[in-house]
N, C-alpha and C positions, 0 to 999 in steps of 0.2 A: 391684781394676781387673778381675780377671778375672770376678766377678759381674756388671760393669757390660757388659762385653763378650757374655758370654752372653745377657744381657738384648738388647743389640742384635742379635746372632744370632736370636733367637726374633721380633723385628720384622720382621726381613728374611724371616723364613720365612712368618709367619701374619697379618701387617700388610696394610693396604690399601696402593696405591701412594704415597699421603703419607707414610707412617709408614715404607715402604722406601726413599723418597728420604731423610727425616731419620735413619733408623737407618746408611743408608752415610754420609751427610756427617757425622753424628758419629764413625764408624768411622775416616773419613778423618784428621778432627781431631785424634783420639785417636793416631792413627799418626804424624803430623807433627808432633805437641807432643812426642812420644818415641819414637825408633826401637827402643827395648827391646819397646814392645808389640808390633811385628811379630812377634818372637820368640814372645809370648803366643798370638797368633792362628793360627802356625803349630802350636803345640802344642794347641790346641782343634780345629784341625783341619777341621771340617766348613764353619766360615766362610768359608774359601777355597774351598770346593766352592761355596757359595752364591754369593759374589761373581762367580766365573767363571760361572756360570750368570745372573747378570745383565746379562752382555756381551751376550746374545741378546736383551734387553729391548727391545720396540719404544718405551718409553717414552725419549725423550733423554735425560732428567735421571737415572734411574735407569741408562740406559747409560753417562753421563758419569762418575755417582760412581764406578761398577764400575771405568772403565777407570782413572782416578786411583787407586784402591786397588791395583789390578794393576800400575799404573805404579811404584809405590811400595814394593811387595814384591819387582817385578822388578829393584830395584836393589841388591839383596843376592845375590851370586851363589850364596850358600850355599841360597837359598829358591826359586831358578828351578824347581829338580826337583820341589818342592810344587806349582807351579803347571802343570807338565805333566800332573802325575798328577791333577791337578784337571780336567783337559780343557781348559786353555786352548788347544790348537792351534788346533782346530775353529772356535772363534770368533773368533778371529785371522786366521783366513783368511777367514772371511765379512767381515770389519771389512776389510781390505784389498781385498777384491774389489768390496764395494760403497761403499768411501768414495769422498769427493774427491780431489782431486789432493793437496790438503796432507797427507792422511792416508795415502797411498800412498808 
């Protein structure tokens, strides 16, 4: 599984927009399927940084998929610090400032 997740990370980094969407969607599906994989992506580390960077994306689908993954990770109290280290605060503030009333 580690090899598969590293492949997803590579697609997120160097792929085109469609490939990034697919990689984010596949990552989310893996994390939903088995929560133990959240620990694995934390160990890989760089994947959390990439997902957090996608929160600033202008593509709404990429933004939505990244938000879903961040939401899933933040459900684990133990891993919230990793999100903060990855720089989640800035993008979250921007989302809250520019979001609609439902998001606020």
